[in-house]
One Martini backbone bead per residue (centre of mass of N, CA, C, O) as a GRO file, in nm:
protein
  526
    1MET     BB    1   1.595  -2.719   1.235
    2THR     BB    2   1.585  -2.919   1.487
    3LYS     BB    3   1.474  -3.180   1.621
    4VAL     BB    4   1.197  -3.262   1.831
    5ALA     BB    5   1.194  -3.431   2.151
    6ALA     BB    6   0.896  -3.493   2.254
    7SER     BB    7   0.712  -3.561   2.503
    8ALA     BB    8   0.409  -3.677   2.617
    9GLU     BB    9   0.376  -3.440   2.835
   10LEU     BB   10   0.497  -3.229   2.640
   11PRO     BB   11   0.432  -2.973   2.460
   12LEU     BB   12   0.430  -2.820   2.158
   13GLN     BB   13   0.551  -2.511   2.057
   14LEU     BB   14   0.354  -2.288   1.858
   15ARG     BB   15   0.481  -2.005   1.685
   16LEU     BB   16   0.281  -1.727   1.565
   17ARG     BB   17   0.360  -1.468   1.320
   18LEU     BB   18   0.110  -1.281   1.118
   19PHE     BB   19   0.210  -0.996   1.144
   20GLY     BB   20   0.321  -1.013   0.857
   21TYR     BB   21   0.558  -1.204   0.791
   22PRO     BB   22   0.581  -1.523   0.851
   23ASP     BB   23   0.645  -1.684   1.177
   24VAL     BB   24   0.770  -2.014   1.242
   25ARG     BB   25   0.776  -2.193   1.561
   26PHE     BB   26   0.947  -2.456   1.742
   27ASP     BB   27   1.048  -2.415   2.040
   28ASP     BB   28   1.202  -2.139   1.925
   29ALA     BB   29   1.247  -2.274   1.645
   30ALA     BB   30   1.295  -2.241   1.334
   31LEU     BB   31   1.163  -2.332   1.046
   32ALA     BB   32   1.327  -2.499   0.798
   33LEU     BB   33   1.075  -2.483   0.635
   34ARG     BB   34   1.005  -2.237   0.360
   35GLU     BB   35   0.775  -2.340   0.229
   36ARG     BB   36   0.479  -2.195   0.157
   37ARG     BB   37   0.287  -2.441   0.190
   38VAL     BB   38   0.367  -2.507   0.473
   39LEU     BB   39   0.284  -2.244   0.600
   40ALA     BB   40  -0.009  -2.244   0.500
   41LEU     BB   41  -0.099  -2.502   0.644
   42ILE     BB   42  -0.040  -2.423   0.935
   43ILE     BB   43  -0.205  -2.162   0.941
   44TYR     BB   44  -0.483  -2.266   0.854
   45ILE     BB   45  -0.525  -2.483   1.084
   46ALA     BB   46  -0.477  -2.289   1.320
   47MET     BB   47  -0.714  -2.085   1.247
   48ALA     BB   48  -0.949  -2.299   1.256
   49LYS     BB   49  -0.964  -2.459   1.540
   50GLY     BB   50  -0.991  -2.734   1.369
   51PRO     BB   51  -1.123  -2.929   1.159
   52VAL     BB   52  -1.033  -3.009   0.818
   53SER     BB   53  -1.063  -3.081   0.504
   54ARG     BB   54  -0.872  -3.232   0.273
   55GLU     BB   55  -1.013  -3.128   0.020
   56ALA     BB   56  -1.004  -2.823   0.088
   57VAL     BB   57  -0.694  -2.798   0.118
   58SER     BB   58  -0.614  -2.902  -0.159
   59ALA     BB   59  -0.772  -2.683  -0.320
   60LEU     BB   60  -0.620  -2.442  -0.194
   61LEU     BB   61  -0.314  -2.532  -0.285
   62TRP     BB   62  -0.427  -2.710  -0.564
   63PRO     BB   63  -0.650  -2.607  -0.791
   64GLU     BB   64  -0.530  -2.752  -1.070
   65ALA     BB   65  -0.544  -3.021  -0.947
   66ASP     BB   66  -0.613  -3.323  -0.903
   67SER     BB   67  -0.721  -3.510  -0.642
   68GLU     BB   68  -0.490  -3.719  -0.635
   69THR     BB   69  -0.252  -3.522  -0.647
   70SER     BB   70  -0.327  -3.338  -0.402
   71ARG     BB   71  -0.324  -3.564  -0.189
   72ALA     BB   72  -0.028  -3.644  -0.227
   73ARG     BB   73   0.091  -3.365  -0.158
   74LEU     BB   74  -0.026  -3.350   0.128
   75ARG     BB   75   0.125  -3.592   0.245
   76ARG     BB   76   0.409  -3.475   0.197
   77LEU     BB   77   0.373  -3.222   0.369
   78ILE     BB   78   0.318  -3.365   0.639
   79TYR     BB   79   0.588  -3.519   0.643
   80LYS     BB   80   0.777  -3.273   0.649
   81ILE     BB   81   0.675  -3.163   0.919
   82ARG     BB   82   0.751  -3.408   1.089
   83GLN     BB   83   1.055  -3.407   1.028
   84ALA     BB   84   1.107  -3.118   1.145
   85ALA     BB   85   0.963  -3.162   1.441
   86GLY     BB   86   0.939  -3.492   1.541
   87ILE     BB   87   0.625  -3.479   1.513
   88ASP     BB   88   0.274  -3.487   1.501
   89VAL     BB   89   0.140  -3.198   1.417
   90VAL     BB   90  -0.034  -3.343   1.199
   91GLU     BB   91  -0.353  -3.471   1.193
   92SER     BB   92  -0.515  -3.766   1.032
   93ASP     BB   93  -0.759  -3.874   0.813
   94ARG     BB   94  -0.967  -3.943   0.547
   95VAL     BB   95  -1.103  -3.640   0.591
   96ASN     BB   96  -0.922  -3.499   0.817
   97ILE     BB   97  -0.743  -3.215   0.954
   98ARG     BB   98  -0.511  -3.138   1.234
   99LEU     BB   99  -0.399  -3.037   1.516
  100SER     BB  100  -0.239  -3.146   1.763
  101ASP     BB  101  -0.284  -3.182   2.108
  102ARG     BB  102   0.046  -3.139   2.147
  103VAL     BB  103  -0.021  -2.846   2.043
  104ALA     BB  104   0.080  -2.520   2.136
  105VAL     BB  105  -0.063  -2.207   2.067
  106ASP     BB  106   0.110  -1.897   1.962
  107CYS     BB  107  -0.088  -1.616   1.856
  108ASP     BB  108  -0.124  -1.288   1.759
  109VAL     BB  109  -0.414  -1.292   1.651
  110VAL     BB  110  -0.547  -1.411   1.903
  111VAL     BB  111  -0.457  -1.190   2.094
  112PHE     BB  112  -0.596  -0.958   1.950
  113GLU     BB  113  -0.890  -1.070   1.972
  114ASP     BB  114  -0.895  -1.098   2.281
  115LEU     BB  115  -0.847  -0.799   2.350
  116LEU     BB  116  -1.102  -0.695   2.210
  117THR     BB  117  -1.305  -0.857   2.380
  118GLN     BB  118  -1.182  -0.696   2.646
  119HIS     BB  119  -1.130  -0.390   2.564
  120ARG     BB  120  -0.800  -0.376   2.494
  121PHE     BB  121  -0.707  -0.155   2.269
  122THR     BB  122  -0.415  -0.067   2.318
  123GLU     BB  123  -0.289  -0.351   2.310
  124ALA     BB  124  -0.398  -0.436   2.034
  125GLU     BB  125  -0.257  -0.213   1.866
  126MET     BB  126   0.035  -0.321   1.934
  127VAL     BB  127   0.010  -0.606   1.801
  128TYR     BB  128  -0.049  -0.455   1.531
  129SER     BB  129   0.231  -0.436   1.318
  130ALA     BB  130   0.081  -0.564   1.065
  131ASP     BB  131  -0.039  -0.710   0.817
  132PHE     BB  132  -0.174  -0.991   0.723
  133LEU     BB  133   0.058  -1.155   0.557
  134GLU     BB  134   0.271  -0.967   0.461
  135GLY     BB  135   0.414  -1.073   0.152
  136PHE     BB  136   0.224  -1.326   0.119
  137HIS     BB  137   0.234  -1.568  -0.156
  138LEU     BB  138   0.021  -1.764  -0.400
  139ASP     BB  139  -0.026  -1.738  -0.728
  140ASP     BB  140  -0.151  -2.055  -0.773
  141ALA     BB  141  -0.368  -1.976  -0.514
  142SER     BB  142  -0.659  -1.821  -0.518
  143GLU     BB  143  -0.814  -1.919  -0.262
  144LEU     BB  144  -0.596  -1.843  -0.062
  145GLU     BB  145  -0.579  -1.546  -0.137
  146GLU     BB  146  -0.874  -1.489  -0.055
  147TRP     BB  147  -0.849  -1.568   0.241
  148ILE     BB  148  -0.631  -1.363   0.312
  149PHE     BB  149  -0.786  -1.110   0.233
  150PHE     BB  150  -1.033  -1.138   0.426
  151ARG     BB  151  -0.867  -1.160   0.685
  152ARG     BB  152  -0.718  -0.893   0.658
  153GLU     BB  153  -0.970  -0.705   0.643
  154ALA     BB  154  -1.094  -0.788   0.913
  155LEU     BB  155  -0.855  -0.701   1.093
  156LYS     BB  156  -0.841  -0.409   0.998
  157GLY     BB  157  -1.128  -0.336   1.083
  158ARG     BB  158  -1.074  -0.386   1.388
  159LEU     BB  159  -0.857  -0.172   1.415
  160VAL     BB  160  -1.024   0.070   1.332
  161HIS     BB  161  -1.231   0.038   1.554
  162ALA     BB  162  -1.029   0.071   1.789
  163LEU     BB  163  -0.924   0.352   1.710
  164GLU     BB  164  -1.193   0.499   1.731
  165ARG     BB  165  -1.228   0.443   2.031
  166LEU     BB  166  -0.962   0.577   2.125
  167ILE     BB  167  -1.018   0.858   2.015
  168GLN     BB  168  -1.278   0.914   2.166
  169THR     BB  169  -1.157   0.882   2.451
  170ALA     BB  170  -0.940   1.100   2.423
  171PHE     BB  171  -1.136   1.333   2.381
  172ASP     BB  172  -1.307   1.298   2.641
  173GLU     BB  173  -1.015   1.322   2.816
  174ARG     BB  174  -0.813   1.530   2.677
  175ARG     BB  175  -0.595   1.336   2.506
  176TYR     BB  176  -0.442   1.462   2.241
  177PRO     BB  177  -0.177   1.306   2.193
  178ASP     BB  178  -0.322   1.032   2.166
  179ALA     BB  179  -0.509   1.111   1.934
  180VAL     BB  180  -0.279   1.155   1.734
  181ILE     BB  181  -0.163   0.871   1.732
  182PHE     BB  182  -0.425   0.721   1.645
  183ALA     BB  183  -0.487   0.892   1.391
  184ARG     BB  184  -0.228   0.825   1.240
  185ARG     BB  185  -0.291   0.523   1.220
  186LEU     BB  186  -0.557   0.556   1.066
  187VAL     BB  187  -0.431   0.683   0.814
  188GLU     BB  188  -0.248   0.441   0.746
  189CYS     BB  189  -0.483   0.239   0.690
  190ASP     BB  190  -0.646   0.499   0.525
  191PRO     BB  191  -0.545   0.751   0.329
  192LEU     BB  192  -0.847   0.811   0.178
  193ASN     BB  193  -0.966   0.886   0.461
  194GLU     BB  194  -1.091   1.183   0.550
  195ALA     BB  195  -1.188   1.132   0.844
  196ALA     BB  196  -0.907   1.062   0.954
  197HIS     BB  197  -0.783   1.338   0.897
  198ARG     BB  198  -0.976   1.495   1.080
  199GLN     BB  199  -0.884   1.371   1.343
  200LEU     BB  200  -0.593   1.481   1.325
  201ILE     BB  201  -0.658   1.779   1.300
  202ARG     BB  202  -0.823   1.801   1.559
  203ALA     BB  203  -0.612   1.700   1.762
  204SER     BB  204  -0.406   1.920   1.705
  205ALA     BB  205  -0.587   2.171   1.757
  206GLU     BB  206  -0.691   2.097   2.049
  207GLY     BB  207  -0.378   2.077   2.144
  208GLY     BB  208  -0.248   2.358   2.001
  209ASP     BB  209  -0.136   2.250   1.703
  210LEU     BB  210  -0.176   2.442   1.431
  211VAL     BB  211   0.059   2.373   1.247
  212SER     BB  212  -0.007   2.068   1.216
  213ALA     BB  213  -0.293   2.103   1.117
  214ARG     BB  214  -0.220   2.257   0.854
  215ARG     BB  215  -0.020   2.054   0.742
  216HIS     BB  216  -0.225   1.817   0.721
  217TYR     BB  217  -0.427   1.950   0.543
  218GLN     BB  218  -0.237   1.978   0.300
  219PHE     BB  219  -0.181   1.680   0.269
  220CYS     BB  220  -0.475   1.597   0.219
  221ALA     BB  221  -0.526   1.777  -0.029
  222ASP     BB  222  -0.303   1.658  -0.209
  223LEU     BB  223  -0.397   1.362  -0.203
  224LEU     BB  224  -0.683   1.400  -0.320
  225LYS     BB  225  -0.593   1.533  -0.583
  226ARG     BB  226  -0.395   1.308  -0.684
  227SER     BB  227  -0.596   1.049  -0.646
  228LEU     BB  228  -0.915   1.189  -0.704
  229GLY     BB  229  -0.963   1.495  -0.797
  230ILE     BB  230  -1.016   1.641  -0.512
  231ALA     BB  231  -1.146   1.823  -0.256
  232PRO     BB  232  -1.201   1.911   0.037
  233SER     BB  233  -1.432   1.928   0.249
  234LYS     BB  234  -1.608   2.143   0.445
  235GLU     BB  235  -1.543   1.995   0.710
  236THR     BB  236  -1.236   2.009   0.678
  237ARG     BB  237  -1.207   2.315   0.642
  238ALA     BB  238  -1.337   2.393   0.924
  239LEU     BB  239  -1.091   2.294   1.108
  240LEU     BB  240  -0.915   2.559   1.079
  241ASP     BB  241  -1.123   2.647   1.278
  242LEU     BB  242  -1.109   2.624   1.609
  243HIS     BB  243  -1.428   2.667   1.663
  244ALA     BB  244  -1.484   2.407   1.445
  245VAL     BB  245  -1.343   2.138   1.546
  246ALA     BB  246  -1.549   1.942   1.681
  247ALA     BB  247  -1.771   2.004   1.442
  248PRO     BB  248  -2.003   2.023   1.241
  249PRO     BB  249  -2.252   2.213   1.201
  250SER     BB  250  -2.560   2.225   1.398
  251VAL     BB  251  -2.912   2.274   1.454
  252VAL     BB  252  -2.877   2.030   1.653
  253PRO     BB  253  -2.836   1.834   1.909
  254VAL     BB  254  -2.544   1.619   1.969
  255SER     BB  255  -2.439   1.344   2.093
  256PRO     BB  256  -2.238   1.141   2.203
  257VAL     BB  257  -2.089   0.850   2.188
  258ARG     BB  258  -2.236   0.549   2.300
  259TYR     BB  259  -2.266   0.257   2.526
  260VAL     BB  260  -2.416  -0.077   2.519
  261ALA     BB  261  -2.484  -0.374   2.673
  262VAL     BB  262  -2.508  -0.686   2.468
  263ASP     BB  263  -2.438  -1.001   2.489
  264GLY     BB  264  -2.125  -0.901   2.540
  265LEU     BB  265  -2.172  -0.641   2.382
  266HIS     BB  266  -2.117  -0.324   2.204
  267VAL     BB  267  -2.345  -0.058   2.146
  268ALA     BB  268  -2.383   0.207   1.938
  269TYR     BB  269  -2.492   0.549   2.028
  270ARG     BB  270  -2.714   0.834   1.949
  271THR     BB  271  -2.841   1.170   1.974
  272VAL     BB  272  -3.100   1.386   1.814
  273GLY     BB  273  -3.223   1.610   1.985
  274GLU     BB  274  -3.538   1.717   2.207
  275GLY     BB  275  -3.793   1.583   2.176
  276PRO     BB  276  -4.083   1.425   2.311
  277LEU     BB  277  -4.028   1.213   2.083
  278ASP     BB  278  -3.913   0.906   1.973
  279ILE     BB  279  -3.669   0.804   1.706
  280LEU     BB  280  -3.593   0.491   1.574
  281LEU     BB  281  -3.319   0.401   1.375
  282VAL     BB  282  -3.310   0.122   1.154
  283PRO     BB  283  -3.071   0.000   0.979
  284GLY     BB  284  -2.910  -0.138   0.752
  285PHE     BB  285  -2.630  -0.328   0.675
  286VAL     BB  286  -2.506  -0.029   0.706
  287SER     BB  287  -2.323   0.170   0.959
  288HIS     BB  288  -2.248   0.511   1.112
  289VAL     BB  289  -2.285   0.744   1.369
  290GLU     BB  290  -2.071   0.945   1.232
  291ARG     BB  291  -2.066   0.927   0.907
  292VAL     BB  292  -2.358   1.027   0.837
  293PHE     BB  293  -2.279   1.345   0.862
  294GLU     BB  294  -2.099   1.362   0.584
  295ASP     BB  295  -2.374   1.365   0.444
  296GLU     BB  296  -2.589   1.604   0.346
  297HIS     BB  297  -2.848   1.439   0.308
  298CYS     BB  298  -2.844   1.288   0.579
  299ARG     BB  299  -2.817   1.528   0.770
  300ARG     BB  300  -3.074   1.676   0.678
  301TRP     BB  301  -3.271   1.455   0.758
  302ILE     BB  302  -3.205   1.436   1.060
  303GLU     BB  303  -3.255   1.739   1.132
  304ARG     BB  304  -3.549   1.741   1.046
  305VAL     BB  305  -3.657   1.510   1.231
  306ALA     BB  306  -3.547   1.643   1.506
  307LYS     BB  307  -3.795   1.850   1.514
  308ALA     BB  308  -4.010   1.615   1.599
  309GLY     BB  309  -3.770   1.457   1.754
  310ARG     BB  310  -3.581   1.218   1.903
  311VAL     BB  311  -3.301   1.086   1.761
  312ILE     BB  312  -3.204   0.739   1.733
  313LEU     BB  313  -2.886   0.612   1.691
  314PHE     BB  314  -2.751   0.293   1.556
  315ASP     BB  315  -2.534   0.011   1.573
  316ARG     BB  316  -2.530  -0.282   1.495
  317ARG     BB  317  -2.415  -0.564   1.543
  318GLY     BB  318  -2.108  -0.573   1.339
  319VAL     BB  319  -2.121  -0.252   1.302
  320GLY     BB  320  -1.940   0.010   1.301
  321LEU     BB  321  -1.897   0.094   1.648
  322SER     BB  322  -1.961  -0.184   1.701
  323ASP     BB  323  -1.926  -0.486   1.781
  324ARG     BB  324  -1.817  -0.770   1.671
  325ALA     BB  325  -1.974  -1.061   1.536
  326GLU     BB  326  -1.960  -1.402   1.515
  327ALA     BB  327  -2.254  -1.414   1.475
  328CYS     BB  328  -2.541  -1.397   1.328
  329PRO     BB  329  -2.768  -1.131   1.304
  330THR     BB  330  -3.062  -1.160   1.417
  331PRO     BB  331  -3.368  -1.031   1.469
  332GLU     BB  332  -3.356  -1.084   1.774
  333ALA     BB  333  -3.084  -0.940   1.821
  334VAL     BB  334  -3.170  -0.664   1.714
  335ALA     BB  335  -3.398  -0.628   1.921
  336ARG     BB  336  -3.207  -0.620   2.164
  337ASP     BB  337  -3.058  -0.371   2.076
  338MET     BB  338  -3.302  -0.184   2.077
  339GLY     BB  339  -3.380  -0.213   2.376
  340ALA     BB  340  -3.107  -0.121   2.496
  341VAL     BB  341  -3.103   0.161   2.367
  342LEU     BB  342  -3.364   0.265   2.491
  343ASP     BB  343  -3.276   0.231   2.781
  344ALA     BB  344  -3.018   0.412   2.766
  345ALA     BB  345  -3.207   0.663   2.654
  346ARG     BB  346  -3.474   0.668   2.817
  347SER     BB  347  -3.696   0.500   2.644
  348ARG     BB  348  -4.030   0.389   2.635
  349ARG     BB  349  -4.117   0.521   2.347
  350ALA     BB  350  -4.132   0.465   1.980
  351ILE     BB  351  -4.052   0.536   1.669
  352ILE     BB  352  -4.016   0.294   1.411
  353VAL     BB  353  -3.748   0.289   1.166
  354GLY     BB  354  -3.734   0.047   0.908
  355ALA     BB  355  -3.456  -0.009   0.701
  356SER     BB  356  -3.448  -0.250   0.507
  357GLU     BB  357  -3.258  -0.467   0.692
  358GLY     BB  358  -3.417  -0.338   0.947
  359GLY     BB  359  -3.697  -0.473   0.925
  360PRO     BB  360  -3.694  -0.753   1.074
  361GLY     BB  361  -3.622  -0.636   1.356
  362SER     BB  362  -3.869  -0.446   1.370
  363ILE     BB  363  -4.083  -0.664   1.352
  364PHE     BB  364  -4.001  -0.819   1.603
  365PHE     BB  365  -4.033  -0.585   1.803
  366ALA     BB  366  -4.334  -0.517   1.744
  367ALA     BB  367  -4.441  -0.808   1.821
  368ARG     BB  368  -4.288  -0.827   2.121
  369CYS     BB  369  -4.283  -0.481   2.185
  370ALA     BB  370  -4.551  -0.297   2.164
  371SER     BB  371  -4.530  -0.095   2.418
  372ARG     BB  372  -4.265   0.055   2.262
  373VAL     BB  373  -4.465   0.129   2.014
  374HIS     BB  374  -4.607   0.387   1.839
  375ARG     BB  375  -4.472   0.334   1.544
  376LEU     BB  376  -4.447   0.162   1.232
  377ILE     BB  377  -4.182   0.212   0.985
  378LEU     BB  378  -4.143   0.089   0.654
  379TRP     BB  379  -3.842   0.103   0.443
  380GLY     BB  380  -3.743  -0.090   0.199
  381ALA     BB  381  -3.848  -0.368   0.296
  382MET     BB  382  -3.837  -0.705   0.446
  383ALA     BB  383  -3.932  -1.055   0.543
  384LYS     BB  384  -3.733  -1.188   0.323
  385GLY     BB  385  -3.429  -1.288   0.172
  386CYS     BB  386  -3.541  -1.535  -0.002
  387ARG     BB  387  -3.652  -1.738  -0.226
  388SER     BB  388  -3.979  -1.888  -0.279
  389PRO     BB  389  -4.269  -2.017  -0.382
  390ASP     BB  390  -4.418  -1.797  -0.166
  391TYR     BB  391  -4.150  -1.593  -0.254
  392PRO     BB  392  -4.076  -1.455  -0.575
  393PHE     BB  393  -3.931  -1.145  -0.483
  394ALA     BB  394  -3.633  -1.275  -0.474
  395LEU     BB  395  -3.346  -1.409  -0.435
  396GLU     BB  396  -3.174  -1.657  -0.489
  397ARG     BB  397  -2.944  -1.813  -0.310
  398GLN     BB  398  -2.730  -1.817  -0.535
  399GLN     BB  399  -2.756  -1.518  -0.609
  400PHE     BB  400  -2.683  -1.409  -0.334
  401ASP     BB  401  -2.397  -1.534  -0.318
  402LEU     BB  402  -2.289  -1.383  -0.565
  403TRP     BB  403  -2.337  -1.100  -0.454
  404LEU     BB  404  -2.168  -1.136  -0.199
  405ALA     BB  405  -1.899  -1.191  -0.345
  406ARG     BB  406  -1.890  -0.919  -0.496
  407ILE     BB  407  -1.918  -0.712  -0.259
  408THR     BB  408  -1.662  -0.813  -0.107
  409LYS     BB  409  -1.459  -0.769  -0.339
  410GLU     BB  410  -1.557  -0.442  -0.366
  411TRP     BB  411  -1.475  -0.346  -0.106
  412GLY     BB  412  -1.426   0.019  -0.059
  413GLY     BB  413  -1.611   0.101  -0.266
  414PRO     BB  414  -1.896   0.216  -0.454
  415VAL     BB  415  -2.105  -0.011  -0.393
  416ASP     BB  416  -2.400  -0.019  -0.562
  417LEU     BB  417  -2.499   0.281  -0.616
  418SER     BB  418  -2.692   0.227  -0.868
  419ILE     BB  419  -2.899   0.082  -0.671
  420PHE     BB  420  -2.936   0.263  -0.410
  421ALA     BB  421  -2.851   0.560  -0.584
  422PRO     BB  422  -2.902   0.656  -0.900
  423SER     BB  423  -2.927   0.979  -0.879
  424VAL     BB  424  -2.599   0.978  -0.743
  425ARG     BB  425  -2.379   0.794  -0.889
  426ASP     BB  426  -2.202   1.059  -1.017
  427ASP     BB  427  -2.129   1.163  -0.737
  428PRO     BB  428  -1.825   1.214  -0.588
  429LEU     BB  429  -1.913   1.263  -0.291
  430VAL     BB  430  -2.087   1.009  -0.258
  431GLN     BB  431  -1.877   0.803  -0.338
  432ARG     BB  432  -1.675   0.871  -0.115
  433TRP     BB  433  -1.862   0.831   0.127
  434TRP     BB  434  -1.949   0.536   0.077
  435ALA     BB  435  -1.667   0.410   0.077
  436SER     BB  436  -1.590   0.512   0.361
  437LEU     BB  437  -1.821   0.381   0.517
  438LEU     BB  438  -1.756   0.088   0.453
  439ARG     BB  439  -1.470   0.082   0.576
  440ALA     BB  440  -1.565   0.174   0.867
  441ALA     BB  441  -1.809  -0.041   0.923
  442SER     BB  442  -1.636  -0.271   0.769
  443SER     BB  443  -1.556  -0.586   0.652
  444PRO     BB  444  -1.580  -0.834   0.436
  445GLY     BB  445  -1.605  -1.064   0.645
  446SER     BB  446  -1.815  -0.934   0.836
  447MET     BB  447  -2.030  -0.879   0.614
  448ARG     BB  448  -2.083  -1.171   0.543
  449THR     BB  449  -2.219  -1.234   0.813
  450VAL     BB  450  -2.448  -1.026   0.800
  451LEU     BB  451  -2.567  -1.114   0.512
  452SER     BB  452  -2.629  -1.408   0.586
  453ALA     BB  453  -2.865  -1.335   0.770
  454LEU     BB  454  -3.043  -1.215   0.548
  455ARG     BB  455  -3.072  -1.463   0.368
  456ASP     BB  456  -3.216  -1.636   0.625
  457VAL     BB  457  -3.451  -1.462   0.664
  458ASP     BB  458  -3.786  -1.505   0.846
  459VAL     BB  459  -4.086  -1.296   0.944
  460ARG     BB  460  -4.377  -1.367   0.840
  461ALA     BB  461  -4.521  -1.485   1.102
  462LEU     BB  462  -4.527  -1.188   1.246
  463LEU     BB  463  -4.719  -0.997   1.091
  464PRO     BB  464  -5.006  -1.071   1.230
  465GLU     BB  465  -4.889  -0.974   1.530
  466ILE     BB  466  -4.915  -0.684   1.459
  467SER     BB  467  -5.066  -0.401   1.661
  468VAL     BB  468  -4.940  -0.161   1.549
  469PRO     BB  469  -4.907   0.110   1.388
  470THR     BB  470  -4.865   0.090   1.022
  471THR     BB  471  -4.610   0.172   0.770
  472VAL     BB  472  -4.565   0.111   0.419
  473MET     BB  473  -4.270   0.197   0.231
  474HIS     BB  474  -4.212   0.261  -0.132
  475ARG     BB  475  -4.042   0.251  -0.424
  476LYS     BB  476  -4.117   0.171  -0.743
  477GLY     BB  477  -3.789   0.165  -0.851
  478ASP     BB  478  -3.661  -0.031  -0.668
  479ARG     BB  479  -3.347  -0.225  -0.696
  480ALA     BB  480  -3.309  -0.383  -0.415
  481VAL     BB  481  -3.628  -0.387  -0.348
  482ARG     BB  482  -3.909  -0.508  -0.424
  483VAL     BB  483  -4.233  -0.388  -0.425
  484GLU     BB  484  -4.374  -0.660  -0.339
  485ALA     BB  485  -4.266  -0.667  -0.044
  486ALA     BB  486  -4.457  -0.446   0.060
  487ALA     BB  487  -4.730  -0.570  -0.012
  488TYR     BB  488  -4.698  -0.824   0.156
  489MET     BB  489  -4.689  -0.680   0.434
  490ALA     BB  490  -4.948  -0.504   0.417
  491GLU     BB  491  -5.148  -0.754   0.390
  492ARG     BB  492  -5.045  -0.890   0.691
  493ILE     BB  493  -5.080  -0.625   0.843
  494PRO     BB  494  -5.285  -0.499   1.053
  495GLY     BB  495  -5.387  -0.191   0.920
  496ALA     BB  496  -5.195  -0.121   0.705
  497ARG     BB  497  -5.014   0.118   0.535
  498HIS     BB  498  -4.976   0.180   0.173
  499LEU     BB  499  -4.690   0.363   0.039
  500LEU     BB  500  -4.625   0.481  -0.272
  501GLN     BB  501  -4.332   0.596  -0.444
  502GLU     BB  502  -4.149   0.789  -0.622
  503GLY     BB  503  -3.878   0.630  -0.766
  504ASP     BB  504  -3.534   0.457  -0.735
  505ASP     BB  505  -3.447   0.497  -0.451
  506HIS     BB  506  -3.359   0.328  -0.159
  507TRP     BB  507  -3.276   0.565  -0.013
  508PHE     BB  508  -3.439   0.794   0.197
  509TRP     BB  509  -3.223   1.051   0.168
  510ILE     BB  510  -3.280   1.011  -0.131
  511GLY     BB  511  -3.452   1.230  -0.283
  512ASP     BB  512  -3.766   1.235  -0.170
  513GLN     BB  513  -3.815   1.319   0.174
  514GLU     BB  514  -4.110   1.401   0.254
  515PRO     BB  515  -4.292   1.149   0.300
  516LEU     BB  516  -4.139   1.035   0.549
  517ILE     BB  517  -4.132   1.289   0.722
  518CYS     BB  518  -4.441   1.328   0.735
  519GLU     BB  519  -4.500   1.057   0.872
  520ILE     BB  520  -4.337   1.118   1.129
  521GLU     BB  521  -4.478   1.384   1.207
  522ALA     BB  522  -4.760   1.260   1.233
  523ALA     BB  523  -4.683   1.052   1.455
  524ALA     BB  524  -4.576   1.269   1.664
  525THR     BB  525  -4.879   1.421   1.675
  526SER     BB  526  -5.085   1.172   1.749
   0.00000   0.00000   0.00000
C-alpha cells in the first residue's frame, strides 16, 4: 500500500477482518507488509484494547530468542509498520506498547462480541464467517499459537451459544425453516456433537420434511460409526418417530428453557416436576440445562428427585445456555443468580443442593438469604479453592494453575472423567456425553475465567453464620475434592449433619444415588 499522510485531526482507520485468514487494511488500503509477525503484532495489540508489555509481546513472537535479540526484533517490526502506514500506528515506551490514539479500529470480532452483548444473535451469527484467524500460523511461536487457539475456541463457543439460543427461539415460534438453518450451522461447528444433529433432525421433522430428517439421521449414524465406532443414542433414534420429535420421553413435566436478567446478563433455567416444595440444584463448574437430560444416569436422578418436589435447574453466568461473563463469577454473583432464578420461578423458599463448585455460592446464599432456604445440602463441596497453612487439603495455587492449563488444553474431550466418575470412566456413552457437554457448556477461554474464580474463592468466614438446617455429604474416595473439606465445613456450620458415603465418584448422579435422594426426600417432607 502507499504511505498514508494522515493529518493530526483525522484518525487513521485500521480495518481488521479476523474471522478467517486475517485481512489488515489502513484507510481501506491493504497492508503492504504481509510478514506474519507484523500481522500478529497488530492483531494482538488491537485485541488487547490497551497497553501490553514489550517483554510479553517479544516472548510471544520470538520465544526461542534471548531478551536482547527479541527486543531488537520488536523495534524493527514497529519501524516497518510505521514505514508502511506513514504514521506511528504503534506507540511504545520502555515498558509497554499500544495502538496510537490516532488509530480508529474497525474489527469484526469486536462487532461480533458487541452484537452478542446486545442479544442480537442473528446479526452476530452472520458476522462469524469463519473461525478466528483460520489458516494463520506461526509454527515457531508456540505461545502465540496457544493464544490464537484459546481465542478461537472462546469465540466458537460463543457462536455455539448464540446458535442454541436462535434454535430454541425458532422452535418456540414454530419457525422450523430457520431452526433448520441454525441447526445446520451448529452441526458444522461441531460435527461429532450428536445433540446438534438431533436439533437438525427435529427441525426437519417438525417442519414436515421427514425425508430430510431421515436422510440426516443416516448421515449422523454413518459419521458416528466411522469416527467414533458407536451407534446413535436412543434419543436420536426416537426422533425418527414424529410423535417423539419434541424430546426424549420423560415421566415428569419439564418446562421450556427460560431466561432471567441478572446484572445485565441472562441466566438460563428450567423446572422439572410439580411438587409442593422447590429444590434448587446449584451445579459444579460446568452445566447445561438441556444436555443434562442426555445422560441416562443424570436424567434418572432428576426425574426421581422431581417426584419429591419441583426441581429448578439453572446454568450459572458464564456456562451452559447462560450469557458468558467477562468477570470471574464470585460466590456473591452466583448467589444473585440463585435469587433471580428463584424469583423468576416464583419460588419463595427451596431446598438448596450445592454440588462441588456450586458449594461456595450456596454457602453465601444460605448465610445471606436464610429466609429463602428450607435446607442446605452440600455434596462434594468445598469452602476454599486453594491450599493455605490453615487449609491444607486443597491444591497449591501453582498446582491449581497447572491443572487449569491442562484441562483447558484438553477441553472438548472427556476431560478428567477418571477423577469425576471413575466407576464409568470406560463407558463410551458417558465419555461421549461428557465431551459433548463440555463443548456445549463453554469454551476453554471462558472456562479458564470460571475456574479462576474457584481458585480464589474463600467463604470460610460465612460457615458459622449459616443458621438453616444443613447436611454435608461426601464420598470417602472422592478424587476431585478431598473428604477433609467436608469435615471442615461440617465442624464450622452450627448443627450441621455430616454424612460420609461409600464410593469414589465425585458426581452425585453416578454411583449409589440413594443417600442424596433420601436426604432430599426427607427434607421435602419435614
